[in-house]
N, C-alpha and C positions, 0 to 999 in steps of 0.2 A: 423510425428505427433507432433504438438506443445504441450508441457506440461509446466504448471506453477505450482510449488509445494510450498505451503506456510508452514511455521512453526513458532513457537515462541509464539503462542497464549496461553491464560491461564487466571487465576484469579489473581487479584491484588487489594489491597485496594486503595482508593482514595488518590491521591498524589504520588502514586508509578509509576514505569516505567516498560515498556516491550519493547523488540525489536523483530519485525517481520522480517522474511526473506522470500524471494521468489526466488527459483532457476528455471531458464528457460532452456528448451531443445527443440530441433527441430525447432528452429528459429535462425535467425542471430542476436544473442543477442546484439552484439555491435552496430547494426544499429536500434534497436528498442527502442522507448520510453517506459518507464515502469511506473507503478503507483499503487495506492491503492484506493479502494472504501470501504465504510462501509455500512452495512445494519442492522439497529436496528430493533427489533421486531415490526412488524406492520407498518414499514415505508419503503419508497423506498430507493433503493441503492443510496448513495451520494458520491460525489467526496471527496477524502481526500488529495491526493498528487500525483504529477507526476514529472518525471525527464527525461530530454533529453538523447539521446543516449550517449553523451559525459559526462553527469553529470554536464554540465555547466549551465543548465537552470532548475529551479524547480518552481513548482506551488503548492500552498497549499489552501485547503478550509479555509474559514474564521474562522471556529470553532477550527481549530488546529494550526493556525499560532502562532509561538513563542513557541509551546509545542512539535510539531512533527518535525522530521528531516528525509528527505529521501536521501539516498545515494546509490551508486552502485559500484560494483567491476566487471568490464567486464572480467577480467581474470578468475573469478569464476562463471560467468553467474548468478550473484546474486544481488538482490537489498535488501536494509535494510530500515525498517521504525522504527526509534527510537522514542518511545512514552514516553514522560515525563509529569509529573504533571497530571496524568490521572484523569478523572472525571467520575462519574457514567454514565453521558450522553454519554460517549465514548463507552459504552457497545454495541457491535455489532459483526456481522460476518464480517471480513475483507477479501476482495478479491483482489488478485494480478491481474493486468491487463497489457496488452501489446498493443501498437498501433504504427503507423508509425511516429507520431510526438507528442511531449509532450502537445502542445496546443490542438491538436485534442483529445488526451486522456482526458485532463482536461474537455473538453466539453461533454464527455460521449461517444464519438465514439471509441469503443474498438474493437480490432480485436480478442483478446484471453483473456479468463478468467481462473483463477485458481479455485480450489474447495472451497476455503474459510477456514479461521481459526477463532475460537471464541475467543473474548476478553471480559472478564467480570470484571467490576470495581465495587467494593462494597463500600458503604458509611460508 
């Protein structure tokens, strides 16, 4: 059974930083593309970032480019989303995702989802 467990969400003031983590189990983590999506209240889930199995390729949504950085540690079966210069509009539930390829994941075709972690940015 595949499990993606997110952690690191919370409350932060605008301009602050948070780091989200996602630990995967039950899948061949080293061969899976990983990523994050965010869903703000009343809105659809949107792509945030994706990373290839090797970590050599990354994709970012336009709204987070230059502020968020996605990385992975295959030895720990974990991906990390470093979120800097946070804005109130970044407030959302952030979901970890896994797919066969990073480009596929970025298009929204996801094989597995985590339960989500809340990020709240106050102005």
